C-alpha positions in Angstrom: 0.0 0.0 0.0 1.0 3.6 -0.5 0.2 6.4 1.9 0.2 9.9 0.4 -0.6 13.3 2.2 -1.8 15.9 -0.2 -1.5 19.6 0.7 -3.5 22.0 -1.6 -5.6 25.1 -1.5 -9.3 24.7 -1.4 -11.1 27.4 -3.4 -14.3 26.5 -1.7 -12.9 27.0 1.8 -10.3 29.6 0.8 -7.9 27.6 3.0 -4.9 25.5 2.6 -5.9 22.0 3.5 -4.5 18.4 3.8 -5.9 15.0 2.8 -4.5 11.6 3.5 -4.9 9.0 0.7 -4.2 5.3 0.8 -3.6 3.7 -2.6 -2.8 0.1 -3.6 0.6 -0.1 -5.1 0.7 -0.9 -8.8 2.8 -3.9 -10.0 6.3 -3.1 -11.2 5.6 -4.6 -14.6 2.6 -2.3 -15.2 2.6 1.4 -16.2 -0.3 1.9 -14.0 -3.6 0.5 -12.8 -5.7 -1.6 -15.2 -8.7 0.5 -14.4 -9.6 3.4 -12.2 -9.8 2.5 -8.5 -12.9 2.2 -6.4 -12.7 4.6 -3.5 -13.8 4.8 0.1 -14.3 8.4 1.4 -13.5 7.9 5.1 -14.8 10.7 7.4 -13.7 11.7 10.9 -15.6 12.7 14.0 -16.2 16.0 15.7 -12.9 16.5 17.5 -10.7 14.9 14.9 -9.0 15.5 11.6 -7.6 13.8 8.4 -4.9 11.9 10.4 -7.1 10.2 13.0 -8.1 7.0 11.1 -4.4 6.3 10.5 -3.4 7.1 14.1 -6.1 5.2 15.9 -6.9 2.2 13.6 -5.0 -0.1 11.3 -7.0 1.0 8.2 -3.9 1.0 6.0 -3.2 -2.7 6.9 -6.9 -3.7 6.7 -7.5 -2.3 3.2 -4.6 -4.2 1.7 -5.9 -6.7 -0.8 -9.1 -4.9 -1.5 -7.7 -2.9 -4.5 -9.4 0.1 -2.9 -8.3 3.7 -2.5 -9.2 5.5 0.8 -9.5 9.3 1.0 -9.5 10.9 4.4 -10.2 14.7 4.5 -10.6 17.1 7.3 -13.7 19.3 7.9 -13.1 20.8 11.3 -16.2 20.8 13.6 -18.6 21.5 10.7 -20.9 18.4 10.8 -20.3 18.2 7.1 -22.5 21.3 6.6 -22.2 24.6 4.7 -22.2 26.3 8.0 -24.6 29.2 8.7 -21.7 30.9 10.7 -18.6 29.2 9.3 -17.2 27.7 6.2 -18.7 25.7 3.3 -17.5 22.2 4.3 -20.4 20.4 2.7 -19.6 21.9 -0.7 -16.0 21.1 -0.2 -16.4 17.5 0.7 -19.2 16.7 -1.6 -18.1 18.5 -4.7 -14.6 20.1 -4.8 -12.8 17.3 -3.0 -13.9 14.4 -5.2 -13.1 16.5 -8.4 -9.6 17.3 -7.2 -8.8 13.8 -5.9 -9.9 12.3 -9.3 -7.6 14.9 -11.0 -4.7 13.9 -8.8 -5.2 10.1 -8.6 -6.8 7.3 -10.8 -10.0 7.3 -8.9 -13.3 6.0 -10.5 -16.2 8.4 -10.7 -18.7 5.5 -11.3 -21.4 5.1 -8.7 -20.7 1.4 -8.2 -17.1 2.3 -7.2 -17.8 5.1 -4.7 -18.5 4.5 -1.0 -18.6 6.7 2.1 -18.0 5.8 5.8 -17.3 7.6 9.0 -17.6 7.6 12.8 -19.8 9.7 15.0 -20.1 13.1 13.1 -18.5 11.3 10.2 -21.1 8.6 10.2 -23.7 11.3 9.8 -21.6 12.8 7.0 -21.3 9.4 5.2 -25.1 8.9 5.3 -25.7 12.5 4.2 -23.4 12.0 1.2 -25.1 8.8 0.1 -28.6 9.9 0.7 -28.1 13.3 -0.9 -26.4 11.8 -3.9 -27.7 8.3 -4.3 -26.7 8.4 -7.9 -23.0 9.0 -6.9 -22.6 6.5 -4.0 -23.3 2.8 -4.0 -23.0 2.4 -0.2 -22.4 4.2 3.1 -21.5 3.1 6.5 -22.0 4.8 9.9 -20.1 3.8 13.0 -21.6 5.2 16.2 -23.1 7.8 14.0 -24.5 11.1 15.2 -27.9 10.3 13.7 -30.0 12.7 15.8 -33.0 14.4 14.3 -34.2 17.8 15.6 -37.9 18.3 15.0 -39.8 21.3 16.4 -38.2 22.8 19.4 -34.5 22.0 20.1 -33.6 19.6 22.9 -34.0 21.3 26.3 -31.5 19.0 28.1 -28.5 19.8 25.9 -25.8 22.2 27.2 -26.3 25.8 25.9 -22.7 25.8 24.4 -23.5 22.7 22.3 -26.9 24.2 21.1 -25.0 27.4 20.1 -22.5 25.3 18.2 -25.2 23.4 16.4 -26.9 26.6 15.5 -23.6 27.9 14.1 -23.6 24.8 11.8 -27.3 24.5 10.9 -29.0 27.7 11.9 -32.4 27.6 13.6 -32.8 24.0 14.9 -36.6 24.4 14.8 -36.2 24.5 11.0 -33.9 21.5 10.9 -36.4 18.7 10.0 -36.9 18.5 6.3 -33.8 20.6 5.5 -30.9 19.4 3.4 -29.1 18.5 6.6 -31.8 16.2 7.9 -30.8 12.6 7.1 -34.3 11.3 8.1 -35.8 13.5 5.5 -33.2 12.6 2.9 -33.8 8.9 3.6 -37.5 9.3 3.0 -36.8 11.2 -0.2 -34.6 8.4 -1.5 -37.2 5.8 -0.6 -39.8 7.7 -2.5 -37.7 8.4 -5.6 -36.8 6.4 -8.7 -33.1 7.0 -8.0 -30.9 4.0 -7.2 -30.9 3.3 -3.5 -27.5 3.1 -1.7 -26.8 0.2 0.6 -26.4 1.3 4.2 -24.5 -0.1 7.1 -24.7 1.1 10.7 -23.0 -0.2 13.9 -23.0 1.1 17.4 -21.9 0.1 20.9 -24.8 -0.6 23.3 -23.2 1.6 26.0 -22.7 4.5 23.5 -24.5 7.8 24.3 -25.6 7.7 20.7 -27.1 4.2 20.9 -30.7 5.2 21.1 -30.3 7.6 18.1 -28.8 4.7 16.1 -31.8 2.5 17.0 -34.2 5.3 16.0 -32.5 5.7 12.6 -32.5 1.9 12.1 -36.3 1.8 12.8 -36.8 4.7 10.3 -34.8 3.0 7.6 -36.6 -0.3 8.1 -40.0 1.5 8.0 -39.0 3.1 4.7 -37.7 -0.3 3.3 -34.2 1.0 2.8 -31.4 -1.7 2.7 -29.7 -1.3 6.1 -27.3 -3.8 7.6 -27.2 -3.1 11.4 -24.7 -4.5 13.9 -24.3 -3.7 17.6 -22.3 -5.1 20.6 -20.9 -4.1 23.9 -18.9 -0.9 23.7 -18.8 2.8 24.2 -17.9 5.7 22.0 -14.3 4.6 21.5 -11.7 3.5 19.0 -11.4 -0.1 20.0 -15.0 -0.6 18.7 -14.4 1.5 15.5 -11.2 -0.4 14.7 -13.2 -3.6 14.8 -16.2 -2.4 12.8 -14.2 -0.7 10.0 -13.0 -4.2 9.2 -16.6 -5.3 9.0 -17.4 -2.4 6.7 -14.6 -3.3 4.3 -15.8 -6.9 4.1 -19.4 -5.6 3.5 -18.6 -3.1 0.8 -20.2 -4.1 -2.6 -16.9 -4.0 -4.5 -17.2 -5.0 -8.1 -14.6 -7.4 -9.4 
């Protein structure tokens, strides 16, 4: 495997950014890859960055033998949104980043070759990518995903600082349901449409503070008839669990031969 860190300027963010990319190594007797590579867009959680999957899991070792590229960007504490008071991280990760990575590396743009996965905030981001663009992503996986839905009044038991941060990302939480950031609404839209439906995978520890939110999304997807593979087991919101489940995700991905 090859590990490459790319530093470049994002025109969307007006920032210099970095992305980590894992690529299979082409054979010495070949001028390149026989075909463009399938790619997993692997997303980080709220307090992390583009380095975290490499630092806390063995993703580089696990992906060996899959003939799969892995792209790991950084989006700050944006919840993969075009923030109301902040930067346009959704536009960056959903549009500019794929275009640039395909210009730099031999990455396929075919739907059947593109997958998203992430943990916590990144699990939400992965589902948001696949459910917003079901014609671009064949599958998405959420590990301990932040799969909350705000409907009506915002939660009264959340710390004021956290509610203020959410409002910086999304704006008025009373208007969240049905917005482009609402994965419940996006899931319902996909279920009603004639677009291809992405396969979904969700896993969560039973002691995780997000466990009930994951069960609620599971029930929602099942009610809609969406193809969701769900796993759970003992564990909290921690890297030991995610290191295990990212291996399950890789084995589950519908990679074409």
